[in-house]
N, C-alpha and C positions, 0 to 999 in steps of 0.2 A: 503493499500500499504506499503511494507518495504521499509525503507528509506536505503539510502547508506552513510546517514554519521553513521552508526554504523553497520556492518557486522558482523554476528554470522555465524560461517560456524563450525558444529562438536564441536569441543572442543576451537577452537578460537575466539578470541575476538577481532576485531581489527577496528579504524576507518578508512575512506578511505585515510585521511590526513597521516595516521601513515604509510602508503603503499608506495612503492618506485617502480617504473617501468621502468626498465633498458633495453633501445633497446639493439637489437644485430644484427639485419640487416635487409634487403629489398629486397625485388623482384619483378618485373612487369613480368607477364607473357600472354602470347597470342597464338594465332593459336594451333597447334600443343605440344606447350608446357605447355598448361593451364594443361590437366588431369596430374595427378600426383598418381603413385602408394602407398598403403596403404604402411604406415612405421610411424617409432617411431620417435618423435621428444623431446629431451631433453629440450627444452624451450617451453614457451607458443608459440603458433601459431593466429595470427589475419589476417583471410581473410576475403576481400572486394570484391565482384563480382562488376565490373562493366557493363559487359556485359556479356550473353551468358547462356544456361541453361545446366543443368546438376545434376551430384548427387554425395552431400560431405557426406561423411561415417566418425563421429568420435566417435571410440571403435564400438561399439555395434548399434550405433543410426545413421540413414541415413537421410538426409536433403536433399528437393529438393531446389537448390540454385536458387535464385532471384538476379537480380541486386539491387544495391543500397542495400544489406542485408550484414551485418558482422557476419564472425563465427568465434568463439573460441574454439581453442583446447587445454586444460591444457597441462602443463610440463607432461613427462613419460607415455604419452596417444599416439594413434594413429591415423592417419587420412590419408585419400585416396580422392581422384576426380576424376572422371568420366564426359565426356561430351556428351551430346547428338548430337553432332556433327552439331548444327543448329546455322545458323548464326555465327558471329564473336565473340571469347571468348577473354574477357579479365580479369583479375585481379590481385590485389595487395596483395602481401603474406609479413608478420611483423615476426618476432622474437623475443623475447622480455623474460624477468626473471622476478617474483616479489619477493620482500623482505619488510618485517614486521619489525617495531621496535621490539626490544627485550624484554622479560617480565620484566626484570632486569635494562635494561640499553636504553634509546632511543638511544645511541649513536652506540650498537650493534644491526646489521641488520642480520634476521634472513632468508634465502631462505623459502618463501612458497609452501612448498610440496602438500600440502592439500588447492586445490583452493577455493577461495572465490565460493559463488553460481552465483555470477553475470559474471564471468571470465569462461563460457563455454556455447555452442548453439549457437543459432541462436538470433542475436540483429536487429527488422528492423530499417531503420534508416529514421526520418522525419526532413527536407523535402529531397524527394530523390535527389540524386545526390550532398548531401551536403557535402560527405568526399572525393568526387574524388579530388578535386583541395589540400586538405592539403595533400593525399595521394602523389601527384604527387611532392608537395614540397618537402617533406621528401626525396623522389627520388632526384631531384636538389640538395639536400644540401649535398646527401652522395656523388653525384659524382664529388665536388668541389674541387680544388687543396688545396685550404685555408684550414688551419687546424681549424680556429675558426670557419668557416662556417660550417665544417664538424661536431665540437662539438655542433653546433644549433640543429641538429638532433635531439638529444636527448629532447632538448624542444618541437620541434615541435612534437616528437613521444607524449609525455605526453598530448600535446592540442588535439590530436587524440583521446588520450585515456578517456581525459576527457570531451569529444564531446559525443564518444559512450557512457559512463557511464552516461551524463545527459540526453541523449536522452532516455536511458533504465528506466531510473526513470520517464518520462513523460511519457511515453506510455504504462508500467505494468500493469496499471489497466485493460487495456484490450487490449493485443497485438495478439489476436487470431484473425481472418478474418472470416467473414461468411461463405466462403468456407471451413475453417477448421471446423467449427463446422456442415457442412454436412458431411465431412470427418469423424468426431467423431462419426455421428450417426449412419452410416454406420458399425461403427467397434463394436458399443454395440447394435445394432439391425439387426446383419446381418441374425438373424433366421425368419425374417419376411419376407413379403411380400412387396419390395419396389420398387417406380418407379423415372423416371427422373422429373415427374411432382414435387414428394413429396421433392426430395432432393431441386431441384430449388427453392420450396418454402422456404425452410428453408434457403438457401443463397441469398434468397429474389434478386433472377437473374431468367429471362427468362429461359427456358427449353433447348434452342436452345445454349444460351449462357452458362449455364449450362455445358454441353456436352463440348465444345468447351473449355472453359479455366478450366475444371478439368482434360483433358489430358494434358493441355498444362503445367500445374502446378505440376502435378504428374506423367506424364509421360505414363499412361493408363487412359482408361475410367472408369466410374463410375461403370459400369455395371461388367468389367472385373475385377476391385479392389474386386466389392462384391462376385463374383466368387471365386477369390484367398482367401476373408477372410472366405468362406464356407468350400472349399477344407481343407485348412489349420485345420481348427477346426476339421473337419471330420477324416484329420490323427490323431489328438491328441486322440479323441474318441477310433479310432481303434485299439489304443495301451492298450486299457483296454480288458483284458482276457473275459468280460462277453458282448462284445459289438455284438449287432444286426445290421444286416445292416438297416433294416426297421426304428429302434429306432435313428439311425444314422442320416437317411435322413430326419426324422421330428425334430430332434434338431437343425439341419443346416438350415431349412427353406425349403423342400423340400418333398411336399404330395407324390410323386409316387416314391417309391425305383429304379424304374426300369430307370426313367429318371435320376434321381441319379447316378446309374451304370454307364450311358452311361457318364453323363458329368464327372465324374470322371474319366472314363479312358481316355477322349478326353483328359482332364487338365494334367493329372500324367501319363499317358502311359500305364498302368497296369488296371486290374479290381477291384475293391473294395475285392472282393475275395481274388486273389491273393495277393494284398498289407497287407491283415491282415495275409494271412498265413507267409508272412513275417516277420511281428510282432508279431509272437505267442511267443517267449520268450522276454523275459524284462531284455537284457544282455546290461550289461554297461563296456564300454574301458576305461580305465584311463589314456591312452596316446593316441594320435592323431594316432600315427604309428599302433596302434592296430585297428583301424578302418579300417586300409588299409588291414587288415588280415580277418575282417569279410565281408564286400562288394563282395570281388568275390566269397563268397558262400551264397550272394542273401540273407544276413541277414542286415537288419538296426538296428542298435545299439539302445538300449532304453533311454541311455544316453551317452555322447562321450563330449570331448574339442572342443571349436567350438571359433573363432575367426575369423574376419574379415581379419588380417593381418597375424596371426601365423599358422592359419588353412583356409586359404582363399578360396582354391576350395572345401573344404565339407560343408564351411560354407553359399558359393553361392550356393550350390545345394544341399544341404541336411538339412540346420537350420529349417526347416519347418518340416522337417520327423521325427526329433528327439526331442522328447517329454522335454528331461532334459539337460539342455547346462550347460557343465563343463567350468571352466578357463582353458584357454589353454596357458595361459603365465607361468610358471614352475618356472620364475627366480625371482618371488614377494616372501614376507616373508608369503604372508598368501592365496597362489595359491593352496595349497595341503590343509590347513585348510579347506578353502571355500568347495572345492570340497568334501571332507569328510561329512562337513556338509550336502549338497544338496545331497550325495545319501541318508543319514541316511533319510531325509526329503520326499526322494523319494526311498525308497529300490527296487533295483533289485534282479532278482531269481541270478543272477550270473556274477562276475565281471572279465574281462579279463587283464590283467596288465603285462606290462614286469618286468623283476625280478631285476630289477638295482634300486628299490626303498629301504629307511631305513627300518628297521625292527620294528623301531617303528612305520611307516605308514603301514605296513603290517599287522601287529595287530589290526590297528584301522578300515583297511580293511574288515578283517575277521570277525570283530564283526559284519558286516552290513549283510554281504552275501558271499557265498561260492565263494573263488577265485580261480582261476588257471591262474600261473604263467609262463609266455613266455619267455625261453631264450633268453639273450640279447647278450649273446656271444658265438664266435663260434660256432652259427648258421645261417645258410644262410636263407634268406627270403622263400626258396622254404620249406625247413625243418620247419620254422614258419609254414607256411599255411597251409601242411600236418598235423602237430602237431594239429593246432586249429581244424582243419577238424575231427580230429580223435575223438576229445572231446567231438564236438558237432551233431557227428554223419553224417559228411558231407563229407564222402572221395571221394563218386562219386563225389560231386561236383565240387572239389579243383582237382581231375585228369581232369575232362572236362576243368576248367578253365586253368590247366598247357599246357593242349593241345592246347587249344585256342592261349595262350601266345606264345607258340615256332611256332607255323604256323605265327603267326603275325610278329616274329622276324626275319623267314626267307624270308618272303616277304618284310620287310623294309631292308634288307641287298641285294636283288635282286633290289632294288629300287636306293638304296642310293651309290651300289658301283660304275655305271656310272658316277653319280654326283663329287663326292670326290677322285674317282681313288686313287692313293699313298700319298693323300694329309696328313701332319700331323696335328696334333691336339694338343694343351694344353688347362688347364681350370684353371681360375685364377678365386680368390676371392682378392675382394676388401674390404678393413676394415680400416675406417678413412683415413689416408693418406698413407695406403701401401698396396703391392700386394703379394699375396702369391699364389703358386702351389696348386692348389685345386685337391686331389684324394681321395674322397670320395667312400664307397663301390657301390655307384650309379653309379660313372663317371668309376671305376676301373670295376668293373662286368659286366655293362650293355653298357656301351659306348663302353670303349675298349675289354669287354670280349664278350659281348653276338651280338653287333649289327658291331665287328671287326673293329673300327676305329684306325687308328694307331698314337700312342703318340708320341708325339716330342720327342728327345733325350734328358735327362735332367742329370743333374750330382746326385750322393749319397747326396748329400747336398742339392741340390734344391728340393729333394724330400720331405725334412723334411715341413709339412705344415705348421709348424710354424715359419720357417726362412723367412725371408722378401727379396722379388724379385724385383730389379730395372729393371728400363723400357730399361737400357743400357743392361743388362742379358739378356732380353727378345729380345731385337733385336740380341745379338749373336746366339740366338736359332735358328732364322729364320725359324720361325712358320708359317705354311701355313693360317691355322684358328684358332680362336681362341672363346673358350668360355669364356664369364665373369659373375660371379655369383657379382653382387653389393650389398652390406648390404645396404638394404631401412633405412635408419637414417639418420639426417640430415648433419654430420660432414662427412659422406663418401659420400654423391650424390654431395655436393658441391666441395668436391676433384675430382671427377668423371667430372663434368661438366668442370672445371678446366685443369686436364689432358687432356681431347680430344681437347685443344686448343693450345696444346704444337708439337712443332716440332719435337722431339724425338717419340710421341704417333704416329702423324701423318707419320713418316717414318717406322712404323713398318709394313712388307710386308703383314700381315693379314688386316692391317687397310687398306693400300693401294688398296689390292683388293678387298676392302668390304665383309672380310670374318671374321668377329667379330659377335657374337650371344649373346645376352642377355641370361641367363637361370635366372630360380627364385628359391626360395628356397623350395618351394611346387609346383613340385614333387622331384625334385631332391636334397634335403636332406632328406628325408624320407623314411627310408629303410623299403618297407613294400610291399604287391604284387601288390596293387591297385598300387600304388605311381610308382611301377617298371612299369607297364604297361603302365602309362601316359608320364614316361620317353623316352620310346621307340615312343609314337605315338608325342611327343615334338621335338625327334630328327628330324623323318621324317619330320614334317611341316617346321621345322629352315630351314633345309639343302636342301628341295626340293623347298624353296620358296612359300610353302600354307601358310605359316603363314603370317598376315598382318605385 
């Protein structure tokens, strides 16, 4: 068992008593506020589930949350929580930073950007319920009018951290449950003939109870989980040019290839033969937007950037279909280097990339495979799609897709016109504690252009997307309907939460008429054919009231 007295992570070496945990804030969330969209956090996040069931995703790892368990997301990572909608949901959320003593002087504290191994993931708490009272105590202190009592929050929070760390050390030798062993057995042996009785024996519980508790814990039955494992592995095998259907069926646990074909079509929606036809070429896309040019051509990429926040739609729908996952976070120092290395390890036949990357990056890409560069400036999404289709010999597919899109737009306008009539619209972007008029290509070309929604009259100065807009200026515009793009990071979300409680915001015409609509970065900020198509769908859904 690894002791917490001495912590080793990467190139750092610190004792726990050399670390300082600085409390930054706390929330109690319940009911519909329990859920949180995938967001980037500048500080560490500690979540204690008091009650409720759901899924918590930290970066690429998803946990089935359980009451009385603690979940920690490191700083500069992403997290999001979805509820199952079963029972009353309650949780505590704490934000904090971690500092360590400097190498040269204990008087200098350094922010620990490289997280210690114990400050991430899931920690089971024993005895159950032992942390609820300390969490409630922190919130009580936080609401005190007396400054000294509020100062006590820091002390109470460090006691909470101590309890979590002490608990982790006590249970670290055997933190996995028998049910987790059964699930791991499925993941290792999906190609074998596995029965419920066999899994129940591994978990040391009755078959009937195993069926109930597995579905309650993981959100799906053990047999559905087994089928998903087999189908995902089949998709990976189909990416190989030499793959044969009979061999794939045998490798994933089906002796009858015809039964496998029927099962695959039921689960995936297309036959294995058609699926393999779509995978016949190993094409890598270097940016997420380029994926939106392949999908209308009915081509699945071999490698693509995927992330539960930065490319949420593609991550949710295609992550099991794409064998090689690239980093979707381009702001980091190492993202492009990691992606280049991933492509070297899994070389594609062809790479598609926008042309707005550095010359050095282009040279490195060209050493891996042939590269087609897509013009990113002064080229419309239609022109980009037609250009890619011409390169890949799919001009007929592109033409059919564009006809379908134009037909969808006509139907959308016919449906929306009686609803919105002559109402004015304005798109607003919210970042940190400021508002900006938002007029990207999707808004101007698709929402105001193709769908012919009327943009509110704004002055030339306000059209500058980098000039802040006040709520008072917004009120003077007398806008009928507002589209709101709220940046999913902590400071912005806290500002948005407070703004909704202010009188000037509540007095806005669009707010009083309940005509404000939250829009997401994906698809509204992704300029590519597939995303454009989803913008039309999203517009119809939100304005017609067909979305939740």
